[in-house]
N, C-alpha and C positions, 0 to 999 in steps of 0.2 A: 881507704883505697878508692881511687877514681876508676870506675869501670866504663869501658868503651865497647860498644857493639857496632860492628860494621857489616853491612849486608853486601855480599859479593855475588856477581854473576859467575857462571861457569866459564870454562875456557872454550867459548864458542869460536869457531873458525873466523878468520878475518881476511880482508884484502887490503892492499896498500893503495891509497888514493893518489891523486895527482900532487897533493901537498906532502906526500911521503908519510901520511898518517895511517895507522892501522884502524880499520873500520870493520865491525862485525858484518859478516855476510850470512851467518847462520846456516851455512851449508853443511856444517858438521860440528862435532864437539871433541876436543882433545883432552889431554890429561895434565896440562901445564898449569901455570899460575893464572893465566888469562890476562887480557889487556885491561880489564877493569881494575884488577889488583895492581898491575904494573903502573898504570896511570895514577892510581890513588896513592900508592906507597911513596912515589916521588914527591907528592905534595904533603904527605903527613910525616915523613921521616924527620924533618926539622922539629916538628912539634914533639915527637917522642924523644929526640935527642935532647931537647930542652928539659923535658920531664926527668930524663936520666941524669943530666948534668946537675939538676937542682934537687936530686934525691926525692922526687915526688913519687909516692907510691901509686901505682896504677896497674891495671890489667886490661889488655885489649883482646876482645873475642871477635875474630873475623868469622862470619857465618856464610858458608857456601849455600846458595839457594837450591839445595837438592830437593826441596819441597816441590819443585816443578817436575819431579820425576813421575807424578801422576797425571800430568797434562798430556793427553793423547795426541793433541795437535802438535805439540813440541816433539814428542817421541816419533811421530810419523815424519815430521819434517827432517829430523836428524837420522832417521832410519835405524834406530836402536831400541832396545827393550828398556824397561824400567830398571832392571838389574844392571845392565850395561851403563845406564845413566848414573846410577848410584855409585858403581865401582869407579867410574871416571871422576866423579865428584870427590870420592874418598882419596883417590891418588892425588888430585889437585890440592885438596886440603892438606895432605901430608907435605907436599912440596912448599906450600905457603907457610906452614908451621916451621919448617926447616929454614925458610928464608927469613922469617921473623926473628928466629934465634940468631942467625948470621948478622942481622941488622941491629941486634941487641934491643929488640922490642919485646917487652914482657907480655906474652900472650900466646895465643894459638888460633888455629883455624879449625873449625868443626863444621860438619854438615848441620843445617838447621834441624833436620829430622832428629839427629842425635842430641843436639842441644835441648830441643823441646821435650824429648822423651826423658832426659835427665831431670828436667824441671817439672815433669808431670803436667805438661801443657798440651792440650789437644788442639794443635794448630789448625788442622784441616776442618775440624768442627767449627772453630771460631771463624775461620775464613768463610765457610758456608753460611754461618749466621750473618756475617757482615754482608755477604752478597745478597741474601734475602732482604736485609734492611735496605740495601741500595735499590733492589728491584721495586720495593714498596715506596721508593723515593723519600725515605726518611733522611736523606741527605739533600743538600742544596742541588737542584737540577743544573744550575749554572756551573757549579763546580764539576759535576759529572760531564757536562758538555765540553768544558775546557780540557779536562783530562783526556777525553775521547779525541778531541781535536789534536792535542799535543802528541798523542801516541798513535794516531791513525796511520801516518806514513810508515812507522816502524812495523805495525801489524800487517799492513798491506805488503810491505817489502818482505817480511818474514814469512807470512802465511798465505799471501795472495787471497785475502778474504774481503767480503762485502762490507759496506759501511755499517750495516746492522750488526754483523759479526764483530766488527771493531768496537762498537758500543758495548756489546756483551763482554769482550775481553777487557775493556777499560773497567767495567764493574768488577770483574774477576780480580784484576790487578789491584784495584782500590781495596777490595776485601782482603787480599793477601797482605798488602803492606800495612793495613790497619791491624790485622791479626798479629803481624810481626811486632808492631809497636805496642800492642796491648799486653804482651807477655810481661809479667810484673818485674822480672829482673831487668829486662830491657827498658821498660818505661821508667824504672827507678835509677837506671845506670847513667 
């Protein structure tokens, strides 16, 4: 069985730009499938159709980033509690799972918290360990600077924070994505 793991953003609110594209404005969080999923599924549907047509055994696990529910800055920006954040993620995950079934894609959408708990993986501890390594510059500083530069506009738009706070959020995000990739089922999938 081929296993696929796909990291998804929540259904953050969006605006329509001059090119008629939906762009996150992060002013709220809804309970739908979200624009990241909508854009992604259009691109990967032909791949899953190919797998189905050729009877290739696979399973796709789409993982909603509900691990961000502990981020106080995100919760403050959205004006919701951790429980509300989790409930909305759960409802979004249910809608995505139903959509996958309609599309004949073998898989499901789970919250990362649920997935990691099922696999006995302490995601937040691993994330914190990674952040500490980054703070001690056990990673390439040039890499960190590039990630910070790439994400700075997003952070400033979303949170209206200083350059030094952007650098901290970049370290936090690197730690989070590394913790995601280090989970054994994902890294072997």
